[in-house]
C-alpha positions as a printed Julia matrix, in Angstrom:
242×3 Matrix{Float64}:
 -25.66  62.92  63.54
 -25.38  60.54  60.6
 -23.99  62.13  57.47
 -25.86  61.18  54.34
 -24.29  60.92  50.9
 -25.48  63.68  48.57
 -28.4   62.7   46.39
 -27.53  61.87  42.81
 -29.11  64.43  40.48
 -31.65  63.24  37.97
 -30.56  63.11  34.35
 -32.76  66.11  33.62
 -31.12  68.11  36.43
 -27.69  67.1   35.18
 -28.47  68.2   31.63
 -30.15  71.4   32.78
 -27.0   72.35  34.72
 -24.72  71.62  31.76
 -27.01  73.38  29.3
 -27.23  76.46  31.54
 -23.46  76.63  31.87
 -22.55  76.02  28.26
 -25.61  76.91  26.22
 -28.07  74.74  24.29
 -25.62  74.29  21.4
 -22.79  72.92  23.5
 -24.11  70.02  25.55
 -20.8   68.74  26.87
 -20.81  65.78  29.26
 -17.04  65.28  29.1
 -15.63  63.65  32.24
 -19.04  63.55  33.95
 -20.06  60.45  35.9
 -23.24  59.25  34.23
 -23.02  55.6   35.24
 -26.37  53.81  35.18
 -28.24  56.83  33.83
 -30.95  56.12  31.28
 -30.13  58.09  28.16
 -33.35  56.94  26.58
 -35.23  59.33  28.86
 -37.15  62.28  27.4
 -34.74  64.63  29.18
 -31.87  63.66  26.92
 -34.02  63.69  23.81
 -35.2   67.2   24.71
 -31.63  68.45  24.76
 -30.43  66.52  21.74
 -33.42  67.55  19.64
 -31.96  71.05  19.45
 -28.61  69.85  18.16
 -27.69  69.3   14.56
 -25.89  66.0   14.89
 -27.3   64.28  11.81
 -24.61  65.35   9.33
 -21.02  64.21   9.91
 -18.23  66.72   9.31
 -16.92  66.8    5.75
 -13.33  66.34   6.96
 -14.07  62.93   8.53
 -11.52  60.34   7.43
 -11.36  56.99   9.28
  -8.29  56.12   7.21
  -6.45  59.09   8.69
  -7.72  59.65  12.27
  -5.22  62.41  12.95
  -7.26  64.67  10.66
 -10.62  63.83  12.19
 -12.56  66.34  14.23
 -15.61  64.96  16.04
 -18.81  66.96  15.68
 -21.55  66.08  18.09
 -22.35  65.53  21.74
 -19.18  65.46  23.84
 -18.91  62.48  26.16
 -15.13  62.37  26.12
 -13.74  60.5   29.13
 -17.21  60.06  30.59
 -17.84  57.4   33.25
 -20.89  55.59  31.92
 -20.73  52.02  33.22
 -24.04  50.2   32.69
 -25.63  53.39  31.33
 -28.53  52.94  28.93
 -28.12  54.59  25.52
 -30.64  52.34  23.8
 -32.05  53.94  20.66
 -30.22  57.24  21.23
 -28.99  59.31  18.3
 -25.3   59.91  19.03
 -24.21  60.65  15.48
 -20.8   62.28  15.49
 -20.54  62.11  19.28
 -17.12  62.29  20.95
 -16.67  59.4   23.39
 -12.89  59.14  23.29
 -11.52  57.34  26.33
 -14.99  56.87  27.82
 -15.64  54.05  30.3
 -18.64  52.21  28.85
 -18.26  48.81  30.51
 -21.57  46.98  30.38
 -23.35  49.96  28.8
 -26.39  49.41  26.55
 -26.33  50.8   22.99
 -28.91  48.51  21.4
 -30.31  50.12  18.22
 -28.44  53.36  18.96
 -27.03  55.48  16.14
 -23.28  56.12  16.45
 -22.52  56.92  12.83
 -19.17  58.72  12.54
 -18.85  58.66  16.33
 -15.41  58.99  17.88
 -14.87  55.99  20.18
 -11.1   55.77  20.22
  -9.7   53.89  23.25
 -13.09  53.42  24.9
 -13.36  50.77  27.6
 -16.49  48.92  26.53
 -15.96  45.34  27.67
 -19.24  43.41  27.83
 -21.14  46.38  26.39
 -24.26  45.69  24.3
 -24.2   47.02  20.73
 -26.94  44.85  19.23
 -28.13  46.31  15.92
 -26.21  49.51  16.7
 -25.26  51.65  13.71
 -21.52  52.26  13.99
 -20.95  53.01  10.33
 -17.64  54.83   9.78
 -17.13  55.14  13.56
 -13.57  55.38  14.91
 -12.96  52.55  17.39
  -9.18  52.46  17.15
  -7.66  50.8   20.19
 -11.08  50.24  21.76
 -11.52  47.52  24.38
 -14.58  45.56  23.27
 -13.73  42.26  24.93
 -16.85  40.14  25.29
 -19.03  42.86  23.74
 -22.31  41.9   22.06
 -22.23  43.27  18.51
 -24.79  40.95  16.97
 -26.34  42.55  13.92
 -24.31  45.73  14.41
 -23.49  47.91  11.4
 -19.73  48.46  11.22
 -19.45  49.29   7.53
 -16.3   51.31   6.97
 -15.58  51.48  10.72
 -12.01  52.04  11.9
 -11.05  49.34  14.42
  -7.31  49.2   14.07
  -5.77  47.6   17.14
  -9.15  47.13  18.79
  -9.56  44.35  21.34
 -12.52  42.12  20.45
 -11.52  38.94  22.25
 -14.62  36.79  22.75
 -16.89  39.42  21.2
 -20.04  38.31  19.4
 -20.31  39.7   15.86
 -22.88  37.22  14.6
 -24.54  38.66  11.48
 -22.68  41.95  11.93
 -22.22  44.04   8.78
 -18.58  45.11   8.67
 -17.89  45.42   4.97
 -14.81  47.54   4.34
 -14.01  47.84   8.04
 -10.39  48.41   9.05
  -9.45  45.7   11.56
  -5.7   45.76  11.13
  -3.87  44.35  14.15
  -7.17  43.8   15.96
  -7.34  41.07  18.6
 -10.2   38.81  17.56
  -9.31  35.69  19.54
 -12.38  33.45  20.02
 -14.55  36.08  18.34
 -17.89  34.76  17.04
 -18.35  36.05  13.5
 -20.95  33.54  12.35
 -22.64  34.8    9.16
 -20.91  38.17   9.54
 -20.24  40.29   6.47
 -16.53  41.09   6.47
 -16.25  41.53   2.73
 -13.34  43.73   1.69
 -12.44  44.28   5.34
  -8.79  44.91   6.17
  -7.71  42.2    8.59
  -3.97  42.42   8.04
  -2.0   41.17  11.05
  -5.22  40.58  13.02
  -5.28  37.76  15.57
  -8.19  35.45  14.71
  -7.0   32.48  16.74
  -9.93  30.13  17.47
 -12.37  32.61  15.94
 -15.67  31.26  14.62
 -16.29  32.5   11.09
 -18.82  29.9   10.0
 -20.7   31.18   6.96
 -18.96  34.54   7.14
 -18.55  36.6    3.99
 -14.83  37.34   3.6
 -14.92  38.09  -0.1
 -12.07  40.41  -1.03
 -10.91  40.65   2.58
  -7.21  41.25   3.25
  -6.0   38.56   5.67
  -2.31  38.83   4.98
  -0.29  38.33   8.13
  -3.4   37.35  10.1
  -3.27  34.51  12.63
  -5.98  31.93  11.89
  -4.82  29.05  14.08
  -7.87  27.02  15.09
 -10.27  29.38  13.3
 -13.48  27.81  11.98
 -14.02  28.93   8.38
 -16.68  26.36   7.52
 -18.8   27.61   4.59
 -17.04  30.99   4.7
 -16.85  32.9    1.42
 -13.16  33.52   0.7
 -13.54  34.51  -2.93
 -10.8   36.95  -3.98
  -9.6   37.18  -0.36
  -5.9   37.8    0.25
  -4.92  34.94   2.53
  -2.0   34.69   4.96
   0.98  32.45   4.34
   0.16  28.77   5.02
   1.87  28.99   8.43
  -0.83  31.39   9.59
  -3.62  28.89   9.06
  -4.13  26.11  11.62
C-alpha cells in the first residue's frame, strides 16, 4: 500500500483552525508554514476584517526598537516562501524572523510592521507601504522595492545588496550600516535619510534626492551620483568617494 502525503489544508481551513484555538481577536500564525499560500484570498480578509490593525501602538519608536511592541497579526518566524500578500493590510503585523524569500507584497500595507531579521531575498515589495516599519537586520538582497514607501523606516544593518529601490520614497529612513552594494536607487527620495557607515559601493543613485542626508562614514566607491541632489547633505571624507 502506497502511503500518501497528507493533504495541505486550504488557507481557510488553516485560519479556521487558528481562529478556533485562539479566538477571533488573536489570529496568530507564528511559526506556521504558509509557503505559497495566497493571502489575497477572501478567507484571510474575512479574518482580518474583524481585527483593529489600522492604528499603530502609541509606544512605537523606530529610533529605539527595544521599546517597540508590535500590535497586529502575528506571523513571527513564519515560513512564507513565495506566498502572495499582494494588497493585504498587515499594518502593525509581527513578522520578526519570518522567511519571506520570493514572497509577493505588491501594494500591501505594512505600516509600522515589525520585520526585524526577516529573510526576504528576491521578495517583491513594489509600491508597498512600509512607512515606519522596522526592518533592522533584514535580508532584502535582490528585493524589488520599486516605488515602495519607506518614509521613516528603520533599516539599520539591513542587507539590500542588488535591491531595486527605483523611485522609492525613503525620506527620513534610518539606513545606518546598511549594505547597499549595487543597489539601484534611481530617482529615489532619500532626503534626510541616515546613511552613516552604509556601504553604497557601485550603487546607482542617478537623479536620487539626497538632500539633507547623512552620508558620513559611508562607502561610495564607484557609486553613480549623476544628477543626484546633494544639497545640505553631510558627505563622507574624500577617501569614501570613488
